[in-house]
C-alpha positions in Angstrom: -32.0 53.3 73.4 -31.4 50.3 71.1 -27.9 48.7 71.4 -25.9 48.7 68.3 -25.4 45.0 68.5 -29.2 44.4 68.4 -30.1 47.0 65.6 -29.0 44.9 62.6 -31.1 42.1 63.8 -34.1 44.3 64.1 -33.6 45.8 60.6 -33.4 42.2 59.3 -36.5 41.2 61.0 -38.2 44.3 59.9 -37.2 43.2 56.2 -38.6 39.8 56.6 -42.0 41.0 57.9 -42.1 43.7 55.0 -41.2 41.0 52.3 -43.9 38.8 53.9 -46.6 41.1 52.8 -46.0 40.8 49.3 -48.3 38.0 48.5 -50.9 39.7 50.6 -50.8 42.9 48.7 -50.9 41.0 45.4 -54.0 39.1 46.5 -55.7 42.4 47.6 -55.0 43.8 44.1 -56.3 40.7 42.3 -59.4 40.6 44.3 -60.0 44.0 42.8 -60.0 42.3 39.3 -56.6 43.6 38.5 -54.8 41.2 36.2 -51.5 39.6 37.3 -49.6 41.1 34.4 -50.8 44.7 35.4 -49.7 44.1 39.0 -46.2 43.0 37.7 -45.9 46.1 35.7 -47.1 48.8 38.0 -44.9 47.2 41.0 -41.7 47.6 38.6 -42.8 51.0 37.3 -43.5 52.6 40.9 -40.1 51.2 41.9 -38.4 52.6 38.9 -40.0 56.0 39.3 -39.1 56.2 43.0 -35.5 55.0 42.5 -34.7 57.4 39.4 -34.3 60.7 40.9 -32.2 59.3 43.6 -30.0 57.0 41.4 -29.3 59.7 38.9 -28.6 62.2 41.4 -26.0 60.0 43.4 -24.7 57.7 40.6 -25.1 59.7 37.3 -21.4 59.5 36.4 -21.3 55.8 36.8 -24.5 55.3 35.0 -23.3 57.2 31.9 -20.1 55.4 32.0 -21.7 51.9 31.7 -20.1 49.8 29.0 -22.0 47.8 26.4 -21.1 44.7 28.1 -22.3 46.0 31.5 -25.8 47.0 29.8 -26.0 43.4 28.3 -25.6 41.8 31.7 -28.2 44.3 33.2 -30.6 43.6 30.4 -30.2 39.9 31.1 -30.9 40.4 34.8 -34.0 42.5 34.1 -35.3 39.9 31.8 -35.2 37.2 34.3 -36.6 39.4 37.1 -39.5 40.3 35.0 -40.1 36.6 34.3 -39.8 35.9 38.0 -42.3 38.6 39.0 -44.8 37.6 36.2 -44.8 33.9 37.0 -44.8 34.3 40.8 -47.4 36.9 40.8 -49.7 35.0 38.5 -49.2 31.8 40.7 -51.2 33.5 43.5 -54.3 33.2 41.3 -54.1 29.4 41.1 -52.6 28.4 44.5 -52.7 29.4 48.2 -50.3 32.2 49.6 -48.5 29.6 51.7 -47.6 27.2 48.8 -46.5 30.0 46.5 -44.3 31.7 48.9 -42.9 28.4 50.0 -42.1 27.1 46.5 -40.7 30.4 45.2 -38.1 30.4 48.2 -36.5 27.4 46.7 -34.2 29.6 44.7 -31.0 29.1 46.8 -31.2 25.4 46.0 -31.6 26.1 42.2 -28.5 28.4 42.5 -26.5 25.7 44.1 -27.7 23.3 41.4 -26.7 25.6 38.5 -23.3 26.6 39.8 -22.6 22.9 40.0 -24.0 22.0 36.5 -22.6 25.1 34.6 -19.7 26.2 36.6 -18.3 23.1 37.9 -18.4 23.9 41.5 -18.6 21.1 43.8 -21.6 20.5 46.1 -21.1 19.5 49.7 -22.9 16.5 51.1 -25.0 18.9 53.1 -26.3 20.7 50.2 -27.0 17.6 48.4 -29.2 16.4 51.5 -30.7 19.8 51.4 -31.7 19.4 47.7 -33.3 16.0 48.3 -35.1 17.3 51.5 -36.5 20.3 49.7 -37.6 18.3 46.7 -39.5 16.0 48.9 -41.2 19.0 50.6 -42.2 20.4 47.3 -43.7 17.0 46.2 -45.7 16.9 49.3 -47.0 20.6 48.8 -48.0 19.7 45.3 -49.8 16.6 46.4 -51.5 18.3 49.1 -52.6 21.1 46.9 -54.1 18.8 44.4 -56.8 18.3 47.0 -56.7 21.2 49.5 -57.3 24.3 47.3 -60.4 24.5 45.1 -60.9 28.2 44.1 -64.0 27.3 41.9 -65.7 24.1 42.8 -68.1 24.2 39.9 -65.2 24.7 37.3 -63.5 22.0 35.3 -60.6 20.2 36.6 -58.5 21.0 33.5 -56.7 24.3 32.7 -55.2 25.5 29.3 -51.6 26.1 30.0 -51.2 29.2 27.8 -50.0 32.8 28.3 -53.6 33.9 28.7 -53.9 32.1 32.0 -51.1 34.5 33.2 -53.1 37.6 32.3 -56.6 36.9 33.6 -58.0 38.5 36.8 -58.0 36.5 39.9 -60.9 33.9 40.5 -60.7 32.3 37.1 -58.4 29.4 38.1 -59.6 25.9 38.8 -56.5 24.0 40.1 -53.6 24.7 42.4 -51.1 22.4 40.7 -50.6 25.1 37.8 -50.0 27.6 40.4 -47.3 25.5 42.2 -45.6 25.1 38.9 -45.7 28.9 38.2 -44.2 29.4 41.6 -41.4 27.0 40.7 -40.7 28.7 37.6 -40.5 31.9 39.4 -37.9 30.4 41.8 -35.8 29.2 38.8 -36.2 32.6 37.2 -34.9 34.5 40.2 -32.2 32.1 40.7 -31.0 32.9 37.0 -31.5 36.5 37.9 -28.8 36.3 40.9 -26.5 34.2 38.6 -26.5 36.7 35.9 -26.4 39.8 37.9 -23.6 38.6 40.3 -21.1 39.4 37.6 -22.2 42.8 37.1 -22.9 43.7 40.8 -19.2 43.0 41.4 -18.4 46.0 39.2 -20.9 48.7 39.8 -22.7 50.1 43.0 -26.0 48.5 44.3 -27.9 51.8 43.5 -26.9 51.6 39.9 -27.4 47.9 39.6 -30.8 48.0 40.9 -32.0 51.0 38.9 -30.7 49.4 35.7 -32.4 46.0 36.4 -35.7 47.4 37.6 -35.8 49.6 34.5 -35.2 46.9 32.1 -37.7 44.7 33.8 -40.3 47.3 33.7 -39.8 47.9 30.0 -39.9 44.1 29.3 -43.3 43.9 31.0 -44.6 47.2 29.2 -43.8 45.6 25.9 -45.7 42.3 27.0 -48.6 44.5 28.0 -48.9 46.1 24.5 -48.5 42.7 22.9 -51.5 41.4 24.9 -53.7 44.5 24.7 -53.9 45.0 28.4 -54.5 48.5 29.7 -52.4 49.9 32.6 -55.2 52.2 33.5 -58.9 52.0 34.5 -58.7 50.1 37.7 -59.8 51.2 41.3 -57.9 53.5 43.3 -57.5 50.8 46.0 -55.7 48.5 43.3 -53.3 51.3 42.4 -52.8 51.8 46.1 -51.9 48.1 46.7 -49.6 48.2 43.7 -47.7 51.2 45.0 -47.5 49.4 48.5 -45.8 46.4 46.6 -43.3 48.8 45.1 -42.6 50.7 48.3 -42.6 47.8 50.8 -41.4 44.5 49.5 -39.6 45.8 46.5 -37.7 48.8 47.9 -37.7 48.6 51.8 -37.6 44.9 52.2 -34.6 44.4 49.8 -32.9 47.3 51.0 -33.2 46.0 54.6 -31.6 42.6 53.4 -28.7 44.4 51.6 -28.0 46.6 54.6 -28.0 43.6 56.9 -25.6 41.9 54.8 -23.0 44.5 55.8 -23.4 43.7 59.4 -24.4 40.1 59.7 -23.0 37.0 58.1 -24.4 36.0 54.7 -25.5 32.6 56.1 -27.6 34.1 58.9 -29.3 36.6 56.7 -30.1 34.0 54.0 -31.6 31.6 56.6 -33.5 34.6 58.1 -35.1 35.3 54.7 -36.6 31.9 54.8 -39.1 33.2 57.4 -40.8 35.0 54.6 -43.1 32.3 53.5 -43.9 31.5 57.0 -44.9 35.2 57.7 -46.9 35.1 54.3 -48.7 32.1 55.5 -49.6 33.5 58.9 -51.0 36.7 57.3 -53.0 34.6 54.8 -54.5 32.7 57.7 -55.6 35.7 59.4 -56.4 38.0 56.5 -57.5 35.7 53.8 -58.9 32.8 55.7 -56.5 30.3 54.2 -56.1 27.2 56.3 -53.4 24.2 56.0 -53.7 20.4 55.6 -51.3 18.3 57.7 -49.5 17.1 54.6 -49.2 20.7 53.4 -47.7 21.7 56.8 -45.3 18.9 56.6 -44.2 19.8 53.3 -43.5 23.3 54.3 -41.3 22.1 57.2 -39.3 19.8 54.9 -38.9 22.5 52.3 -37.7 25.2 54.5 -35.3 22.6 56.3 -33.9 21.5 52.9 -33.3 25.1 51.9 -31.6 25.8 55.1 -29.3 22.8 54.9 -28.5 23.8 51.3 -27.5 27.2 52.2 -25.5 26.1 55.0 -23.8 23.7 52.9 -23.1 26.1 50.2 -21.5 28.6 52.5 -19.3 26.1 53.9 -18.0 25.0 50.4 -14.7 26.6 49.6 
């Protein structure tokens, strides 16, 4: 029988392992010629369809009583979540799983920087050092990617920075630098998602909040899909399976495990444990996708995760 004191740690470990599969499932769907935009839409739609019966059964009174102001905050959070998923999933077409996963986890530092710039909250010296160390690690990953990953050696070394790049199937990219930039945009977007949503999350339950935000994000991506003439249908059954796994695994089970662990473990410990996600993604990519690492890239990963850890610890210790 599992001891009660150990069980929260096992749940958190399970959440990290499940979240680490997200990049792999995306790659599997992309390899089946599924556009990144379509993967983003179905991930959100599947999650919304699964949540809707549960949310309205348990929280129908709360959802019906939401004020216009609450709906506005929810719409803003959903918009940023949609942008986060769209840019991060697209980044996996252009760069390695390890680099994408590592760069997108810089969001705690963007949150710390935002609360300093916009809310006047002071940063501890530990957080400032963490920002510098993580930024250095990001630069090393970027410089390493410039010569490590070449998806198509025969292609041109330039890429058109247009929305069309985000909507094409995998295998069309010719540089990892653009993918690194997309992953960073995804990190900034999810930081904005946390900052916008924290105001609303204090007033409504987690179930109502998640359903509202996922629904808005799904609607936003559906509109983008219609504007770009992309079809949601006509792909292989395996592609839909991997997109369903994205919704059930990382989107629902992974985040649910993190939220549950927060009630039993310290926020600092949970946040630091989540930093294991890019490490798990990199290991899975090594064995399942055959992606290798350059020494400079590995050193960049180490600095990046160390910087995020310092920043999170510093932020938690700031009054």
